[in-house]
C-alpha positions as CSV (number, residue, x, y, z in Angstrom):
1,M,-64.9,-51.0,-49.5
2,K,-66.7,-49.7,-46.5
3,K,-66.6,-53.2,-44.9
4,I,-62.9,-53.4,-45.4
5,I,-62.3,-50.0,-43.8
6,N,-64.5,-51.0,-40.8
7,K,-62.6,-54.2,-40.3
8,L,-59.3,-52.3,-40.6
9,N,-60.5,-49.7,-38.1
10,R,-61.4,-52.5,-35.6
11,F,-58.0,-54.1,-36.1
12,F,-56.0,-50.9,-35.6
13,L,-58.1,-49.7,-32.7
14,K,-57.0,-52.8,-30.7
15,R,-53.4,-51.7,-30.9
16,S,-51.3,-49.1,-29.1
17,Y,-50.3,-46.0,-31.0
18,P,-46.6,-47.1,-31.5
19,M,-47.8,-50.5,-32.8
20,Q,-50.3,-48.8,-35.1
21,V,-47.5,-46.7,-36.6
22,L,-45.3,-49.8,-37.1
23,L,-48.2,-51.7,-38.7
24,F,-49.0,-48.8,-41.0
25,L,-45.4,-48.6,-42.1
26,L,-45.3,-52.4,-42.8
27,S,-48.7,-52.1,-44.6
28,S,-47.1,-49.6,-47.0
29,Y,-44.8,-52.4,-48.1
30,V,-47.4,-55.2,-48.0
31,A,-49.7,-53.0,-50.3
32,L,-47.0,-53.3,-53.0
33,V,-47.9,-56.9,-53.5
34,F,-50.8,-55.6,-55.5
35,F,-48.3,-53.6,-57.6
36,I,-46.3,-56.7,-58.7
37,P,-48.9,-58.0,-61.4
38,I,-49.1,-54.5,-62.8
39,L,-45.3,-54.3,-63.0
40,L,-45.1,-57.7,-64.7
41,V,-47.6,-56.6,-67.3
42,M,-45.7,-53.4,-67.9
43,L,-42.4,-55.2,-68.3
44,A,-44.0,-57.8,-70.7
45,T,-45.5,-55.0,-72.9
46,G,-42.4,-52.9,-72.9
47,I,-43.8,-49.9,-70.9
48,N,-41.0,-47.8,-69.4
49,T,-40.3,-48.8,-65.8
50,E,-36.9,-47.1,-65.6
51,G,-36.2,-44.0,-63.6
52,G,-37.5,-42.7,-60.3
53,P,-36.8,-40.1,-57.7
54,E,-33.2,-39.2,-57.1
55,V,-32.4,-40.9,-53.8
56,S,-29.2,-40.0,-52.1
57,T,-27.8,-39.4,-48.6
58,D,-27.3,-35.7,-49.4
59,K,-31.1,-35.4,-49.8
60,V,-32.0,-36.8,-46.4
61,I,-33.7,-33.7,-45.1
62,E,-35.6,-33.1,-48.3
63,L,-36.8,-36.7,-48.6
64,M,-37.4,-37.5,-44.9
65,V,-38.8,-34.1,-43.7
66,I,-39.7,-31.6,-46.4
67,A,-41.3,-34.0,-49.0
68,P,-43.4,-35.9,-46.4
69,I,-44.7,-32.6,-44.9
70,L,-45.5,-31.0,-48.2
71,E,-47.0,-34.2,-49.7
72,T,-49.1,-34.9,-46.6
73,L,-50.4,-31.3,-46.7
74,V,-51.4,-31.6,-50.4
75,Y,-52.3,-35.2,-50.9
76,Q,-53.9,-36.2,-47.6
77,Y,-54.8,-33.1,-45.6
78,L,-56.1,-30.8,-48.4
79,I,-57.7,-33.4,-50.6
80,I,-59.4,-35.4,-47.9
81,R,-60.5,-32.3,-45.9
82,L,-61.9,-30.6,-49.0
83,F,-63.6,-33.7,-50.2
84,M,-65.2,-34.3,-46.8
85,Y,-66.2,-30.6,-46.5
86,F,-68.2,-30.8,-49.7
87,A,-69.4,-34.4,-49.1
88,K,-70.7,-33.5,-45.6
89,S,-70.7,-37.1,-44.5
90,R,-68.1,-39.6,-43.2
91,K,-69.8,-42.3,-45.4
92,Y,-67.9,-40.9,-48.4
93,Y,-64.5,-41.5,-46.8
94,P,-63.7,-44.4,-49.1
95,C,-64.0,-42.0,-52.1
96,A,-61.8,-39.5,-50.4
97,I,-59.2,-42.1,-49.7
98,L,-59.3,-43.3,-53.3
99,I,-59.0,-39.7,-54.7
100,S,-56.2,-38.9,-52.3
101,A,-54.3,-42.1,-53.4
102,I,-54.9,-41.3,-57.1
103,A,-53.5,-37.8,-56.7
104,F,-50.5,-39.1,-54.7
105,G,-49.8,-41.6,-57.5
106,L,-50.1,-38.9,-60.2
107,G,-47.8,-36.6,-58.2
108,H,-45.1,-39.2,-58.6
109,T,-44.8,-39.3,-62.4
110,Y,-41.2,-40.6,-62.8
111,N,-42.6,-43.3,-65.1
112,P,-45.9,-45.2,-65.5
113,A,-44.9,-47.9,-63.2
114,Y,-43.9,-45.5,-60.4
115,I,-47.4,-43.9,-60.6
116,F,-49.0,-47.2,-59.7
117,F,-46.3,-47.9,-57.1
118,A,-47.1,-44.5,-55.5
119,F,-50.8,-45.1,-55.7
120,F,-50.6,-48.2,-53.5
121,I,-48.5,-46.3,-51.0
122,G,-51.0,-43.4,-51.2
123,L,-53.8,-45.8,-50.3
124,V,-52.1,-46.6,-47.0
125,L,-51.2,-43.0,-46.3
126,A,-54.7,-41.8,-47.1
127,Y,-56.3,-44.5,-45.0
128,M,-53.9,-43.7,-42.1
129,Y,-55.0,-40.0,-42.4
130,Y,-58.6,-41.1,-42.3
131,F,-58.0,-43.4,-39.3
132,Y,-56.7,-40.5,-37.2
133,S,-58.9,-37.8,-38.8
134,K,-60.8,-37.1,-35.6
135,E,-57.5,-35.7,-34.3
136,P,-56.3,-33.6,-37.3
137,L,-52.8,-32.9,-35.8
138,K,-52.2,-36.5,-35.0
139,A,-53.5,-37.6,-38.4
140,F,-51.1,-35.1,-40.2
141,W,-48.0,-35.9,-38.1
142,T,-48.5,-39.6,-38.1
143,V,-48.7,-39.7,-41.9
144,V,-45.6,-37.4,-42.1
145,L,-43.8,-39.8,-39.7
146,V,-44.6,-42.9,-41.6
147,H,-43.9,-41.3,-45.0
148,G,-40.5,-39.9,-43.7
149,I,-39.5,-43.3,-42.3
150,R,-40.5,-45.0,-45.5
151,N,-38.4,-42.5,-47.5
152,G,-35.5,-43.0,-45.1
153,I,-35.6,-46.8,-45.7
154,S,-35.5,-46.1,-49.4
155,I,-32.4,-44.0,-49.0
156,V,-30.7,-46.7,-47.0
157,L,-31.7,-49.4,-49.5
158,Q,-30.6,-47.3,-52.4
159,E,-27.2,-46.7,-50.8
160,F,-26.8,-50.4,-50.0
161,V,-27.6,-51.4,-53.6
162,N,-25.2,-48.8,-55.0
163,L,-22.2,-50.0,-52.9
């Protein structure tokens, strides 16, 4: 996992900040490719995949601002910073990223499928926090930005589907 993270770091370091943000946003969707086999198994075995967060235009501020700030604070900032405080070494960052992603997934318990769905998004958000971790404010607000945009896209898609 360490080799993958190093390759990702080199890739992102060659890009400008706006391009990095765009690529992280796109990565949060590409990561869901790994979710598809899990979803197919769940559907085939009859595991509940129905339900999810209530997404509507009257919840824009909550979903695009409040939730990303609170979730970044808990699932990336606190978990990763605490883990790294006790680990005392950057070599354990892959574990911190994984723990953060697991917690992010478990924090989205709308149904079993959504937990896995959120886990893969949590991997991207946790890696993003790690990537900018030498600048804690930049790390925090970049994750909030990408998470908020992602939630905004979900609102638009949900409204489009419900027309």
